[in-house]
C-alpha positions in Angstrom: 74.9 73.2 77.7 77.6 75.5 75.7 80.0 72.8 74.7 83.0 74.0 76.7 82.1 78.2 75.5 80.7 79.1 78.9 82.2 79.1 82.5 79.8 79.4 85.3 81.3 79.5 88.8 80.3 80.6 92.6 82.6 82.6 94.4 82.5 83.0 98.3 84.1 86.0 99.8 84.9 86.1 102.9 84.2 89.7 104.9 87.6 92.2 104.2 88.9 90.5 101.0 88.5 91.0 97.3 89.4 90.5 93.7 92.2 93.2 92.6 91.7 95.4 89.4 92.3 93.1 86.6 90.4 93.0 83.2 89.5 90.4 80.9 89.9 92.2 77.5 87.8 90.3 75.0 85.2 88.7 77.7 82.1 89.7 78.8 81.4 88.8 82.6 78.2 88.6 84.3 78.6 88.5 88.3 75.1 88.1 90.2 75.2 88.4 94.0 73.4 85.6 95.9 74.5 86.9 99.5 75.9 89.2 101.4 77.3 92.6 100.0 80.0 93.6 97.5 81.8 96.8 96.3 82.2 96.7 92.7 84.6 98.9 91.0 84.1 99.2 87.2 86.8 101.7 85.4 86.2 104.9 87.6 82.8 103.8 88.8 82.0 102.1 92.4 79.0 100.5 93.0 77.4 99.2 96.3 75.8 95.5 95.1 73.5 93.9 97.2 71.7 90.5 96.9 70.0 90.1 93.4 71.9 93.0 91.5 73.7 92.0 88.2 76.9 93.4 87.4 77.8 93.4 83.2 81.5 94.1 82.4 82.8 93.6 79.1 86.6 95.3 78.4 86.6 97.6 81.4 89.0 97.0 84.5 87.4 95.9 87.6 87.9 94.5 90.9 85.7 93.3 93.4 85.9 93.6 97.5 83.7 92.4 100.1 83.5 95.2 103.1 84.2 94.0 106.5 81.1 94.3 108.8 80.1 93.7 112.6 78.8 90.5 111.7 81.0 88.2 109.6 79.0 86.9 106.4 80.7 86.0 103.1 79.1 87.6 99.7 78.4 84.7 97.4 78.5 85.5 93.8 78.1 83.5 90.2 79.9 84.5 87.3 79.8 83.3 84.1 81.9 84.2 81.3 83.1 82.7 77.6 85.6 79.9 78.4 
């Protein structure tokens, strides 16, 4: 148990949706992709993320998008960060 020092949640992103560029300057986020595909922008770099991939971000601007696909399949990812 983290005694309230850690937040963990699952986010479902429908195809064609995402989270705009943002920053958590004092927090480390770890994002684990469970299903689907994501495009992850971390600073000036862009990554295609597949199930099983982990993206670690600390203090860098980031955005996440679930690319549109022919057969809609939402992307599910688990995020863990300090509370």
